[in-house]
Structures are given as C-alpha cells and as structure tokens.
N, C-alpha and C positions, 0 to 999 in steps of 0.2 A: 684424688683417689689413685691416679696413675703413679704418683711418686711412691705410694705405699706398695703397689704391685711391683714397681721397679726395685724398691728396697728389698722386698722379699726375694725376688729373683736374684738380685745382687748377693744377698746373704746366702742363698742356696749355692750359687756359683762359687762364692768366696769360700764357703764351708767345704764344698767338694774339692776345690783347688787346695785348700788347706790340708784336707785329709790326704790327698795325693802327695802333696809336698811332705807331709809328715811320714808317709809310708816309704818314700824313696829318697829322702834326704839322708846324707851320710853323717849320722850322729849316733852316739851311743843310745841304746833303746831305753835306758832307765832315765837318763837326763831328758831325752826327747819325750818320753812318756809324761814326765812331770810338766814340761813346757806345754805338751799337747793337751794334757788335762786342764791346765790353767787356761789355755786358749779356748778349749771346748767350754769350760765354765763361762768364760767371757761371751762366747757365742751363744750359749744357752741363756745367759743374762740378757744379751742383745735380742734374742728371739722372744724372751719373755717381755722385754720392753716393747718389742714390736706387737706382741699380743695385747699388751696393755693399750698401745696406741690404737690397735684395731678395736678393742673394747670401747675406747673413747670415741672412735669413729662410729661404732655402732650406736653409742649413746647419742651422738650428734644426729644420726639418722632417725633415732626414735624421737628426738626433740623436733626434728624437721617434720616428721610424720604428725606429731602432735600439733605443731604450728600449722600444718596443712589442714588438719581437722578443725583447728580454731578458725582458720580463714574460711573454710566451708561453712562453719556455723555462722560467722559474720556475714557471709554471702547470703545465707538463708534469712538471717535477720534483716539484711538490707532489702532482700526481695520482699519479705513481709512488710517492711516499712514502705517500700515502693507501692505495694498493693494497697496498703492502708491509705497512702497519700493519693492514690488514684481514686479510691472510694471517697476520701475527703474532698478531692477535686470535684467529683461528680456531685457531692452534697452541696459544695459551694456554688457550682454552676446552677444546680436546681434552685438554691436559695436566691441567686441573682435573677433567675427567670421569674421566681415567685415575686420578688420585689418589683421587677419590671411590670408584671401583671398588676400588682397592687398600685403601682404608679399610674398605670393606664386607667385602672378603676377609679383612683382618686381624681385623675384629670377628668374622667367622665362625670363623676359626681359633682366636681366643681363646675363643669359645663352645665349640668342640670340645674345647679343652684343659681348660676348666672342667668339661665333662661327663666327660672322661676322668679328671680329678682326683677328681670326685665318685664315679665308678665305682671308682677305686682305693681311695678312702677307705672306701667301703662294703665293698669286698672285704677290706681290712685290718681293718675293724671286725668283720666276720664271723669272720675268722681269730682275732682277739683274743678274741672271745666264745667261739669253739670251744675255744681254749686255756684260757680261764678255766673252761669247763665241764670240760675234761679235768683241770685242776688241782683243781677242786672234787671230781671223782670220785676223784682220787688222794688228796686229803685225807680223803675218806670211807673209802677203803681203809686209809689209815694209821691212822685212828681205830679201824677194826674190828680191825686188827692190834694196836694198843695195848690195846684191850679184851680181845683174845684173850691178849695177853701178861699182862695183869693177872690174867686167869682162870688162866693157867698159873702165875703166881706164887702165886696163892691155892691152886692145886692142890698146888704144891710145899710150901707152908706146911702144907697139910692132910696131905700125905704125911709131912712131917717130924714132925708130931704123931703120926701113925699109927706112925712109926718108934719114937718114944719110947714110945707106948702098946703097940705090938705089937713089942716087941723080938724076939720069937721069929720073927717073920716077916721077919727082916732079910734073909735071903737072897733071899726073894721080892721084898722091898721094894727090896733093892739092885739085883736084876735089873730090877725095875720102875723103880728109880731110874735105873739105867743106861739103860733104855729111855727113861725120861722125860728124862734128860739128853741122850740122843741126839736125842730129839724136840725138846727145848728148843734144843739146838745147831742142829738143822736149822731150827727155827723162827727161832732167832736169826740164823742165816745168811740164812734167807729174809727176816727182818725187815731185816737189813743190806743184803741185795740190794734189798729194797723201798725202804729208806732211800736206798741209792745211786741206785736208779732214780728215787726221788722227788727226790733232789738233782739228778740229771741233768735230770729234767723241770723242776725249779725253775730250774736254770741256763738250760735251753732257754727256759722261760717268761720269765725275766728278760731273756735275750738277745732273745727275740722282742719283749717289751715295750719294751726299749731300742731295738730296730730299728724297732718301730712308732712309738715316740716320736720317734726320729730322723727316720724317714720322715715322721711327722706334722709335725715341725718344718721338715723340708725342704719338705714340701708347703705348709705355712703360708708359709714364706719364698718358695717358688716362686709361691704365690698372690699374696703381697705384691709380689714382683717383677713377676709377670704383670700384676697390677692397676696397679702403677706404670708398667709399660711401656704398658699399655692407656691409662692416663690421659695418659702422655707422648705416646703415639701420637695419642690424641684431641686433646690440646692442640696437638701439632705439626701434625697434619693440619688442625685447626681454624685454626691460624695460617696454614698454607700456603693453605688454601681461602680464608680471609679476605684474605690477601695477594694471592692470585690474583684473587679477586673485586674487591678494591680496584684491582689492576693492570688488570683488565678494564674497570672503571669509568673509571680514568684513561685507558686507551687509547681508550675510547668518547668521553671528553671531548676528548682530543687529536684524535680523528677528527672530532668535531663542530667543534672549532676549525679544523682544517684544511679541513673542508668549507666552513665559513663564510668562511675566508680564500680558498679556491678560488672560492667564489661571488662574493666581493668582487673577486677578481682577474678573474673572468669579466666582471663589470660594468665593471671598469676597462678591460679589454681591449676590450669592446664600445664603451665611451665613446671609448677611444683610436682604435678603428677608425673610429667616426663622425667623430671629430676629424680623423683622417687623411684620410677622404673629403672632409670640409669643407676641410681644408688643401689637398688635391689640387685641389679645384674652385677654391678661391681662388687657389692657385698657378697653375693653368691660366689663370684670368681675369687674374691679374697678369701672367703671361707674355704673354697676348694684348695687354693694355693696354701692357705694356712694349714689345712688338714694334711696336704702333701708335705709341707715343711715339718709339721708335727710327726708325721709318719717317718719322714726322712730323719728327723732328729731322734725319733725313737730307735730307728734302725742304727743310726750312728752311735747312739748311747749304748744300745745292745752290743754293737760292734766294738765300741770302746771297752765295754765291760768284758766282752770275750777276749779282746786283745790284752787288756790288763791281766785277765786271768791267765791267758796264754803266756804273756811276758813273765808273770810271776812263776808260772810253771817252768818256763825256760830258765829263769834265774835260779830256781831251785835245782833244776837239772845241772845248770852250770856249776853251782856251788858243790853239788854232790859229786859231779865228775872231777872237779878240782880236788876234792877230798880223796876220792878213790884213786886218782892218778897223780897224787901229790909228788911222788918221786920223779915220774916222767916229766911233769910240769916243771919241777925245779931244775931238772936236767935239760929243759928246753927241747926235749925230743917229742914232747906233746904240747901243743898250744890250743888253748880253748879261748875263743873270742866271740864277742857278740856284735852284730851289725844290725841295728834296728830290731826287727822281729826275728832275725835269723841267728842261729847258734852254730858256730863253725868249730869242729874238732879236727885238728890237723896233726897227722902222725908222720914223722919222718920214716922213710922206707925201712931203715934199720931196726925200728921198733917192732915191725910186724913181719918183715920179710928178710930173707938172705939176699945178698947182692945178685941181681940178674934173675931172680926167681919170684914166682907168684904164689908159692905155697906159704901159708901163714905158719910162723914158728910157734912153739909151745908157749913162749913168753908173750907172743902176740895174741894167742888165743886167750891167755889169762887176762891180758889188758882188755880185749874185746868182750870178755865175760862181764867185767865191771861196767863197760859201756852199755852192753845189752840190758843189764839189770835196770839202768836208768832210762834207757829208751823205751822199755816196756811200760814204764809208768806214764809215758806221754800219751795224749789223746789228740786226734785231729791234727797230726803232725806228719808232714812229708819228710822222709829220710832219703837223702840222695848221697850216694857214695861216688867220689871222683878220684880217678887215678891220674898222676902226673909224673913226668920223667924229666931228666936233663937232656942235653942235646948230643951227648956222647953216644956213638953206635954201640949196639949190643955185642957181647962176645959171641963167638961162633956157636958155642953150646946153647946160649940163650936164643940166638937168632934162629937156631934150628927148631926151637919150640914156639917162640912168640913172633918171629919174623922181624919185628921192628919195635921201636919204643911205643908206638900206638897199641900194638898187640899186648906188650908187657903192661902198660898202664891200664888197659881195659881188663886184662886178666886179674890184676891186683884188685881193682875196684869190684869186679864180680866176685872174687874170693871173699872179700870183706863182707859184701852184701849177703852172700850165701851163708857165711858163718853166722852173721847176726840173725838170719832167718832160722837157722838150726837152733839158735839159742833162745828162740821164742819171740823175736820181734816180728810184728805183723808184716807179712810179705806184700800185702796190697799197698803199703805206703813206702815200700823199698824200691829204689832204682839205682842203677849203676851206669857209669860211663867213663871212658878213658879219653884223655886229652893230649897224651904224649908230651911233647916239649913246648906246646904252643900257648901255654898259659903260665909262664914263669912268674915267680914272685921275687926272684933275685937274679943277679947276673950269672950266666953260665960260663963266664970267663975265669972264675976262680973256683977252687975246690969247695970252699964254704958255700958259695952261691949255688953250685950244682947240688950240694947236699940238701940245701933248702928246697930246691925244685923237685927233688925226688921225694914225693910225698903222696899220702892218701888223705883225703878230706871227707869227713862225714858232715853234711850240711843239713841242719834241722830248720824247717820253716812251716808255718801254719798252712793247713790245706785251704785252698781258695774255694 
C-alpha cells in the first residue's frame, strides 16, 4: 500500500513540476500548449490507471474482508465441532464407566454362580457320602444275613446228621424240619426281599452316582463354560475398555489439534483484523490522497481549460493586432511576439513619439486606437506598459523636462497607459514603468542597436 501512496505523491509532485516547467520554459505558447496538452492527457491517463489500480486494491480489500468472514465462519464451525466432540467425549466416558459397572456386575454375578456351584457341589457330595454310608450299612446287613444263612445251612447239616443218627426221632425232626424249612423259606424270602431291596438300593445308588457324575460333568462343563465366558467377557470388556480408552485418547488428541487450529485461527483472525484496520486506514488515506489528486487534477484541468481559452484569446488578439498594424509590422517598427502565455507588443519610439519627447503623436494615437480596441476585448488580463531608452544622454531641452533617460522612459510608458485608459481600457489592469537604458535588447554601440533599444512595450499576461 505504501508504494501506491508514494506513486500518488510522486505523480502530484511530478505534475506540479511539470506545470511549473510548462509555465516558465521558453517555448512558443502554441507549440508548448500542444505538448502540454499531450502530457496532461498522459498524466490524466496515468492518474486514471492509478485510480484503476486503487479500485483493484479496493477489490482485494473486499476479497480479504470476505476471506476474513470465511475464516470467522470456519472458526465458529470448528468451535461448534470442538463443543460436539467434547459432548461426544463425555458420552464415551460415560459409556466406558457404564461398561466398567457392567463388568463389575458380571464379575459379581459370576462370583455368585461360583458360590452357588460350590454350594451345590458340597450338597451333592454330602448326599453321595450319605448314600455311600447307607450302601455300606446295607452291605453290612447283607453280610449279616449271609452269615445267618451260613449258620442256617450249618444247622440244616447238623439236623440232617441228627436225622441219620436219630432216625427214631423222624417225626419230630420232620416237624422240626418242616418248621426249619418254613423258617428257611421265610428267611429265604426275607433274604430275597433283602437282596431285592439291596438291588433296588444298588440301582438307586448307581442312578444317584450316575446322576451325580452327570451333574458333576455338567457342573464341570458349566464351570468351564462360565470360566470361558468370564474370560471372554474379561477379554471383550478389556478390549472395549482399551478401545474406548484409545478412542478417548484419540478424541483428546483431536480436541487438542482442533484447539490448536482454533488458536491458530484466532491468531490469524486477529492478524487479519489488524491488517483490515491497517488496510482501512491506508484505504482512507489513499481515498483522501486520491480525492486531493482528483481535486488537484480538476483544478489543473480547469486551469488548463482557462489557459487554453486565454491562449486562444491571446492568439486571436495577436492575429487581430497583426491585421490592424500590418503596415507597421511589415516596416518592423512594430513587433508582436508571443512568449508562453504572454503577448508582447513592441513599438519603436518613432512610431509613437517625437525624438526626446513623451507626447504621443497623432499617428501614434491612431495606432494606439487600434491596439485599445483589441485590448478592450480581453478579460482577466494584466496590461503592463514599459518604457526603454538607449544610453545616449538627453538634449538640454529634454533634460530640462525629463531630467534623464529614466524620466523620459517612465513618462513615455505613463503616456501610453494614460492614453489607453482614455480609450476605454480598464484602468485596474493597467500599469506603467520606465527602465531607462538598463534593459537593452540590442547593442548601444551602433545607431541601429540604439534605435531598437528606444522602445515602448505593452506586455499582456493573464491575471494570477
């Protein structure tokens, strides 16, 4: 932005210098005017280009402001995302806590199942031990019955011997035998019943043992399944907890990254705001300078228009005076020349005055009438009359009236100015001065040079 400000200042300085150079450089007004107009057009084109560059700069500022608004929108979106991720993080943390609670509850339930299994196993163990005791008791009873049966067999054997020995006692023995047989039958039935009961108990024991073994196998399988489920649950919950913890860490890292990005965006937004403030100040300064340049350009354009009009007016006056004073111009007793914005009408003294005199001749008044008619057409023009002389001393007669060449040159200039005023030229723009011999335009060493130096000049220039 500083180079634009420098460029505008340079253009203003350059344009001012150019105008000063144009005003005071010794060139013909019309050729100089053409060149000046061309250069002013170039300067106007350059200023327009500068204005276009300023418009481009303003567009860039608008784009930067839009980019700043986009960054602010992105920052708001990021802040919203960070807030959402914070909420999601809290949800994940709560989910992890819930899973941890469920894991604890599952471990408690598994502990309760293990305790219940241990209780069942103890109960079934007690039942098995009780059945084993009952079986042992039944085995003892069977052994007693077998012993009693052996004793009965021995008794039968003894009775058989007695039958053989005591043949006479057959009837008694038969009776006893019958009784013994009845007793044996009863005992056999009892033994059969006991054996059947023992078989039933044995079957019950075997069924109970099989049931207990089956239940033990099922319990063992259940324990294995439960332990597998516990291990699976532990592994699953461990994986879930690890995954959740890793996810929480990842979310934390994402949040930290987003916070870092948000902080960076905040710095960027702050820098952009500062740049925008700087751009705004520079833009305001550039607008002010641009407005000054435009005002200056407008003033210069108006000045150039006025100068062009004035130069056209001077040129017309020049041409009209040349037409009116064609005879004197051709005789070179009157010279009309242009220097930049000034018009110089130079009269040799013999055209207006007699030698050594400041009274205008009738021929001189006739010439001044033509000049006055043209001067009255001018506006905003300063008219300065200058009297000049050579370096020869005045005659005694002239010295008695004018004292010296300065008095004579001043009297002649005043006479011309006074005559023009009486002919209707505005007195407010008229002035007169005598310069004696101190501003020669030719050498005073020759008669021709001295004739050139004895002159009256009417200088026309724009009012400042």
